[in-house]
C-alpha positions as CSV (number, residue, x, y, z in Angstrom):
1,M,-15.8,54.0,-15.2
2,P,-12.7,56.0,-14.6
3,G,-9.9,54.1,-12.9
4,L,-11.5,50.7,-13.5
5,L,-9.2,48.2,-15.3
6,T,-10.9,46.0,-17.8
7,T,-9.4,43.2,-19.8
8,E,-10.5,41.8,-23.1
9,P,-11.1,38.0,-23.2
10,G,-7.9,36.1,-24.2
11,L,-7.4,32.9,-26.1
12,E,-8.7,29.9,-24.2
13,A,-8.9,26.2,-25.0
14,V,-10.0,23.2,-23.0
15,H,-9.7,19.5,-24.1
16,Y,-10.4,16.4,-22.2
17,Y,-9.0,13.0,-23.2
18,D,-11.4,10.2,-22.5
19,P,-9.7,6.9,-23.4
20,P,-11.7,4.2,-25.1
21,N,-10.7,1.8,-22.3
22,F,-9.3,2.2,-18.8
23,T,-5.6,2.2,-18.4
24,F,-5.0,-0.1,-15.4
25,P,-1.5,-0.4,-13.9
26,F,-0.4,-3.8,-12.5
27,G,2.3,-5.3,-10.4
28,I,3.5,-8.4,-8.6
29,Y,4.7,-8.5,-5.0
30,L,6.6,-11.0,-2.9
31,C,7.1,-10.8,0.8
32,V,9.2,-12.9,3.3
33,V,8.7,-12.4,7.1
34,D,10.4,-13.4,10.3
35,I,8.2,-13.8,13.4
36,D,9.5,-13.7,16.9
37,K,7.8,-16.6,18.8
38,G,8.2,-14.9,22.1
39,T,6.6,-11.5,21.3
40,G,4.7,-11.9,18.0
41,E,6.8,-9.1,16.5
42,T,7.1,-9.4,12.8
43,K,10.1,-8.3,10.7
44,I,9.8,-7.9,7.0
45,R,12.9,-9.7,5.8
46,R,12.3,-9.0,2.1
47,F,9.7,-7.3,0.0
48,Y,10.0,-7.3,-3.8
49,A,7.7,-5.1,-5.9
50,L,7.6,-5.1,-9.7
51,D,5.2,-2.5,-11.2
52,D,4.1,-1.6,-14.7
53,C,2.6,1.8,-15.1
54,G,3.2,1.9,-18.9
55,T,5.4,4.6,-20.3
56,R,7.4,6.0,-17.4
57,I,7.1,9.8,-17.7
58,N,9.0,10.8,-14.5
59,P,10.8,7.9,-12.9
60,M,11.7,9.7,-9.7
61,I,8.0,10.6,-9.1
62,I,7.0,7.1,-10.0
63,E,9.4,5.6,-7.4
64,G,8.0,7.9,-4.8
65,Q,4.5,6.9,-5.5
66,I,5.4,3.3,-5.4
67,H,7.2,3.6,-2.1
68,G,4.2,5.6,-0.8
69,G,1.7,3.0,-1.9
70,L,3.8,0.1,-0.4
71,T,4.1,2.0,2.9
72,E,0.3,2.6,3.0
73,G,-0.2,-1.1,2.3
74,F,2.3,-2.0,5.1
75,A,0.4,0.3,7.5
76,V,-3.0,-1.2,6.7
77,A,-1.9,-4.9,6.8
78,M,0.5,-4.7,9.8
79,G,-1.0,-2.2,12.2
80,Q,-3.8,0.1,11.4
81,L,-6.9,-0.7,13.5
82,L,-9.9,1.5,14.2
83,S,-11.7,0.2,17.2
84,F,-15.2,1.4,18.0
85,D,-17.4,1.1,21.1
86,A,-20.9,-0.2,21.2
87,Q,-22.3,3.2,20.3
88,G,-20.0,3.5,17.2
89,N,-17.5,6.0,18.8
90,I,-13.9,5.6,17.7
91,Q,-11.8,4.5,20.7
92,G,-8.4,5.5,19.5
93,N,-8.8,9.0,18.1
94,T,-5.2,10.3,18.2
95,L,-2.1,9.4,16.2
96,M,-0.7,7.8,19.4
97,D,-3.3,5.1,18.9
98,Y,-3.1,4.7,15.2
99,F,-0.1,3.2,13.3
100,L,1.4,5.6,10.8
101,P,4.8,4.1,9.8
102,T,7.8,6.3,9.6
103,A,11.1,5.6,7.9
104,V,12.0,3.7,11.1
105,E,9.2,1.1,10.9
106,T,9.0,1.0,7.1
107,P,10.8,-2.0,5.5
108,H,13.3,-1.7,2.7
109,W,11.4,-2.0,-0.6
110,E,13.1,-3.8,-3.5
111,T,11.5,-2.2,-6.5
112,D,11.6,-3.1,-10.1
113,F,9.6,-2.3,-13.2
114,T,8.5,-3.4,-16.6
115,V,7.0,-1.3,-19.3
116,T,3.9,-2.3,-21.2
117,P,2.6,0.8,-22.9
118,S,-1.1,1.2,-22.7
119,P,-2.7,1.0,-26.2
120,H,-5.5,3.3,-25.0
121,H,-3.4,6.3,-24.1
122,P,-1.6,8.6,-26.5
123,I,1.8,8.1,-24.9
124,G,1.2,4.7,-23.4
125,A,1.0,5.9,-19.7
126,K,-1.1,4.1,-17.0
127,G,-1.8,4.9,-13.4
128,V,0.8,4.4,-10.7
129,A,0.6,3.9,-6.9
130,E,-2.8,2.2,-6.9
131,S,-1.3,-1.2,-7.6
132,P,1.4,-1.2,-4.9
133,H,-1.1,-0.1,-2.3
134,V,-3.8,-2.6,-3.3
135,G,-1.4,-5.4,-4.1
136,S,0.8,-5.1,-1.1
137,I,-1.9,-5.7,1.5
138,P,-2.8,-9.3,0.5
139,T,0.9,-9.9,-0.1
140,F,1.7,-9.1,3.6
141,T,-1.2,-11.2,4.7
142,A,-0.2,-14.1,2.5
143,A,3.3,-14.0,4.0
144,M,1.9,-14.1,7.5
145,V,-0.5,-17.0,6.7
146,D,2.4,-18.8,5.0
147,A,4.4,-18.6,8.2
148,F,1.6,-20.5,10.0
149,A,0.8,-22.8,7.1
150,H,2.5,-25.8,8.7
151,L,0.0,-25.5,11.5
152,G,-3.0,-25.7,9.2
153,V,-3.8,-21.9,9.6
154,T,-5.4,-20.5,6.5
155,H,-6.6,-17.2,7.8
156,L,-5.2,-14.5,10.1
157,E,-7.2,-11.4,11.1
158,M,-5.8,-8.1,10.0
159,P,-4.1,-6.0,11.0
160,H,-1.2,-8.4,11.9
161,T,-0.2,-6.6,15.1
162,A,2.4,-8.2,17.4
163,Y,-0.4,-9.0,20.0
164,R,-2.6,-10.7,17.5
165,I,0.2,-12.8,16.1
166,W,1.4,-13.6,19.7
167,K,-2.2,-14.8,20.5
168,E,-2.1,-17.0,17.4
169,L,1.3,-18.5,18.4
170,K,0.0,-19.1,22.0
171,A,-3.1,-20.8,20.6
172,H,-0.8,-23.3,18.9
173,G,1.6,-23.7,21.9
174,L,4.5,-21.9,20.1
175,T,5.3,-19.1,22.5
176,H,8.3,-19.2,24.8
């Protein structure tokens, strides 16, 4: 057809790498909290995160993913709550009702790393950001429960909002 541009097929190659085993990242997390007895407000005094994502290809991107994963974990553990009515309708359906931490609310993260190359990946890389998100949530909860351990408390309902913590303090006669 006159005026129709046609192209010949070019060189194309596709390859998928399917490792013989999964390449799980891992980490360890420590948290220290201060709780105001009068209000139930919690301040994260210190949060230390050590992650291992294998060979670190781009350290700046990795730091960002770790900070993001920790911030997501902080949001889940300390404030994100979806309430539903008896018919299953969500009650808080705006961001005014849902905790999304900004730089103001997010604690300072002390991050560190170790490198254990994955034997199942050609350059030794593993995933990143899954472990800080998944690992930080129980770390926040453990720190909160530890703050109540001297009272025999072994469980606190998540999220650890100021109101929930204040009710727990009140139940033990610790509010001002």
